[in-house]
TORZABA-684038 format. One line per 8 residues: number of its first residue (from 1); their letters; for each residue y, x, z of N, C-alpha, C. Coordinates in Angstrom, 2 decimals. Layout:
N
NUM) A) Y X Z Y X Z Y X Z; ...
% end
This chain:
103
1) MTDAKYPI) 61.22 171.83 43.95 61.97 170.46 43.77 61.39 169.79 42.70; 61.24 168.39 43.03 60.68 167.57 41.90 61.89 166.84 41.12; 61.67 166.31 40.11 62.68 165.43 39.34 61.94 164.35 38.66; 62.78 163.55 38.14 62.22 162.21 37.50 61.15 162.61 36.37; 61.44 163.56 35.57 60.47 163.83 34.45 59.15 164.58 35.01; 59.27 165.27 35.96 58.08 165.97 36.61 58.01 165.74 38.02; 56.96 164.80 38.39 57.02 164.51 39.80 56.25 165.70 40.66; 55.90 166.74 39.95 55.08 167.91 40.58 56.14 168.96 40.85
9) PAQDRESS) 56.24 169.39 42.00 57.27 170.58 42.26 57.22 171.57 41.30; 58.38 172.16 40.95 58.44 173.15 39.92 57.79 174.41 40.14; 57.72 174.81 41.40 56.96 176.05 41.74 55.39 175.82 41.52; 54.90 174.68 41.48 53.44 174.19 41.26 53.33 174.22 39.64; 54.36 173.73 38.94 54.17 173.70 37.49 54.05 175.16 36.94; 54.99 176.02 37.58 55.13 177.33 36.98 54.13 178.26 37.48; 53.36 178.09 38.61 52.79 179.05 39.39 51.48 179.52 38.53; 50.60 178.52 38.20 49.37 178.95 37.51 48.76 177.87 36.82
17) SQGWGKYE) 48.03 178.14 35.75 47.45 177.22 35.04 46.35 176.53 35.84; 45.74 177.25 36.76 44.74 176.70 37.80 45.30 175.58 38.56; 46.42 175.86 39.14 47.04 174.87 39.99 47.38 173.51 39.18; 47.93 173.76 37.96 48.31 172.67 37.18 47.04 171.76 36.79; 46.05 172.54 36.47 44.68 171.87 36.23 44.28 171.07 37.20; 44.37 171.52 38.50 43.97 170.68 39.62 44.65 169.41 39.77; 45.86 169.34 39.35 46.76 168.17 39.43 46.15 167.20 38.33; 45.85 167.78 37.16 45.23 166.99 36.04 43.92 166.42 36.49
25) QLTAQATS) 43.15 167.27 37.11 41.64 166.70 37.54 41.85 165.61 38.60; 42.81 165.90 39.45 42.92 164.86 40.48 43.41 163.45 39.88; 44.36 163.70 39.06 44.79 162.42 38.24 43.72 161.69 37.54; 42.85 162.49 36.85 41.86 162.05 36.10 40.73 161.29 36.96; 40.55 161.88 38.25 39.57 161.34 39.10 40.13 160.12 39.75; 41.37 160.07 40.20 42.01 158.84 40.73 41.92 157.60 39.68; 42.15 157.94 38.37 41.94 157.01 37.34 40.59 156.48 37.23; 39.64 157.30 37.36 38.32 156.81 37.30 37.89 155.87 38.48
33) CVWTYLRK) 38.55 156.32 39.58 38.23 155.33 40.85 38.86 153.95 40.53; 40.05 153.83 39.95 40.80 152.58 39.72 39.85 151.91 38.70; 39.43 152.53 37.64 38.59 151.82 36.60 37.35 151.26 37.18; 36.66 152.10 38.02 35.33 151.41 38.65 35.66 150.37 39.48; 36.74 150.42 40.20 37.16 149.46 41.11 37.41 148.10 40.22; 38.08 148.17 39.31 38.26 147.08 38.42 37.14 146.44 37.78; 36.28 147.31 37.45 34.92 146.87 36.99 34.01 146.29 37.93; 34.46 146.45 39.31 33.65 146.11 40.39 32.26 146.70 40.46
41) DKESLVRE) 32.24 148.00 40.09 31.12 148.78 40.04 31.09 149.71 41.38; 30.32 149.07 42.41 30.38 149.67 43.65 29.75 150.95 43.63; 28.66 151.07 43.02 27.93 152.45 43.00 28.77 153.54 42.39; 29.35 153.22 41.20 30.25 154.15 40.66 31.53 154.49 41.35; 32.09 153.46 42.05 33.18 153.63 42.89 32.93 154.71 43.97; 31.81 154.61 44.63 31.34 155.50 45.57 31.36 156.85 45.06; 30.70 157.10 43.96 30.45 158.35 43.35 31.85 158.93 42.86; 32.73 158.06 42.20 34.00 158.56 41.82 34.93 158.89 42.99
49) SAGFLEQL) 34.82 158.13 43.95 35.68 158.38 45.25 35.23 159.67 45.84; 33.99 160.04 45.85 33.69 161.35 46.29 34.22 162.46 45.55; 34.19 162.29 44.19 34.80 163.29 43.34 36.36 163.36 43.50; 36.96 162.19 43.74 38.39 162.34 44.01 38.73 163.09 45.36; 37.92 162.88 46.37 38.10 163.57 47.64 37.85 165.12 47.51; 36.99 165.39 46.53 36.71 166.82 46.31 37.79 167.48 45.58; 38.52 166.77 44.61 39.66 167.32 43.96 40.78 167.36 44.86; 40.97 166.34 45.67 42.07 166.24 46.63 41.96 167.44 47.72
57) EALWGLHD) 40.73 167.78 48.11 40.56 169.00 48.94 40.88 170.16 48.16; 40.51 170.37 46.99 40.82 171.49 46.26 42.40 171.71 46.18; 43.08 170.59 45.91 44.54 170.62 45.75 45.15 171.12 47.16; 44.66 170.52 48.23 45.05 171.01 49.61 44.87 172.38 49.78; 43.78 173.04 49.29 43.41 174.41 49.39 44.54 175.14 48.60; 44.99 174.72 47.55 46.06 175.42 46.79 47.36 175.61 47.50; 47.49 174.70 48.51 48.72 174.73 49.38 48.44 175.07 50.88; 47.35 175.77 50.96 46.91 176.31 52.30 46.85 175.20 53.41
65) IAATEIWH) 46.45 173.98 53.03 46.29 172.97 53.91 44.77 172.59 54.18; 44.27 172.69 55.46 42.84 172.52 55.82 42.56 171.00 55.92; 41.51 170.61 55.45 41.16 169.24 55.50 41.32 168.61 56.85; 41.01 169.38 57.93 41.08 169.05 59.21 42.57 168.53 59.65; 43.54 169.19 59.01 44.97 168.77 59.25 45.17 167.36 58.59; 44.63 167.01 57.56 44.75 165.66 56.97 44.01 164.65 57.82; 42.80 164.92 58.25 42.00 164.03 58.97 42.60 163.82 60.38; 43.37 164.88 60.90 44.05 164.68 62.19 45.25 163.77 61.92
73) ELNERIEL) 45.88 163.89 60.83 47.05 163.03 60.57 46.66 161.70 60.47; 45.60 161.29 59.78 44.99 160.04 59.66 44.61 159.44 61.00; 44.07 160.26 61.85 43.71 159.73 63.13 44.92 159.30 63.90; 45.97 160.22 63.77 47.20 159.81 64.58 47.70 158.62 64.19; 47.65 158.33 62.79 48.17 156.93 62.43 47.27 155.79 62.97; 46.15 155.99 62.85 45.24 154.80 63.27 45.42 154.67 64.81; 45.49 155.76 65.56 45.70 155.56 67.02 47.13 154.79 67.41; 48.03 155.17 66.63 49.37 154.52 66.81 49.24 153.07 66.43
81) SSDLLKRG) 48.62 152.75 65.34 48.48 151.30 65.00 47.77 150.58 65.97; 46.62 151.20 66.27 45.76 150.48 67.50 46.53 150.33 68.83; 47.28 151.28 69.15 48.14 151.22 70.37 49.08 149.99 70.41; 49.86 149.97 69.12 50.65 148.80 68.93 50.05 147.51 68.85; 48.96 147.35 68.31 48.15 146.06 68.25 47.73 145.59 69.75; 47.36 146.59 70.53 47.03 146.47 71.97 48.11 145.78 72.74; 49.36 146.28 72.34 50.58 145.70 73.00 51.03 144.45 72.43; 50.14 143.81 71.36 50.64 142.69 70.67 51.71 142.85 69.53
89) IRARKGGP) 51.93 144.08 69.24 52.86 144.35 68.15 52.20 144.54 66.81; 52.34 143.89 65.89 51.73 143.97 64.46 52.89 144.65 63.57; 52.66 145.93 63.54 53.51 146.72 62.73 53.31 146.28 61.18; 54.49 146.16 60.55 54.39 145.76 59.09 55.68 146.60 58.37; 55.44 146.47 57.06 56.57 147.08 56.35 57.78 146.21 56.40; 58.90 146.87 56.82 60.12 146.05 56.84 60.39 145.42 58.32; 59.25 145.57 59.14 59.26 145.07 60.48 60.18 145.93 61.51; 60.36 145.49 62.70 61.17 146.34 63.61 60.48 147.74 64.02
97) YRSTKLP) 59.24 147.71 63.97 58.50 149.03 64.30 58.14 149.79 63.10; 58.95 150.71 62.76 58.71 151.46 61.63 58.22 152.92 61.84; 57.22 153.40 61.14 56.74 154.87 61.33 56.11 155.29 60.11; 56.11 156.50 60.00 55.41 157.16 58.87 54.06 157.34 59.33; 53.61 157.03 60.57 52.26 157.20 61.12 51.38 155.93 61.08; 51.85 154.78 60.40 51.20 153.65 60.26 50.34 153.75 59.10; 49.04 153.15 59.23 48.10 153.22 58.15 48.53 152.19 57.07
% end
């Protein structure tokens, strides 16, 4: 369970220092991505984004989630959005067509 002070589930905070370290590494990598974006440094953004994805994949591994599960979920969202657009429906936040599957 998460709480306001700790957005990371209690079992993950208490389980192992390795797991907690992965959250810290992921946070640091995400921050690096934002900084390189703000500096408009495309080459560094590509490099930092690759590092972020590596850290994210490591975190998924700690929770027994295969990368293919994530990419499948993303594909489902893209397909749903494409199907709605083909029908002339522009899905948007707060609109009549709400789904957790929209990109």
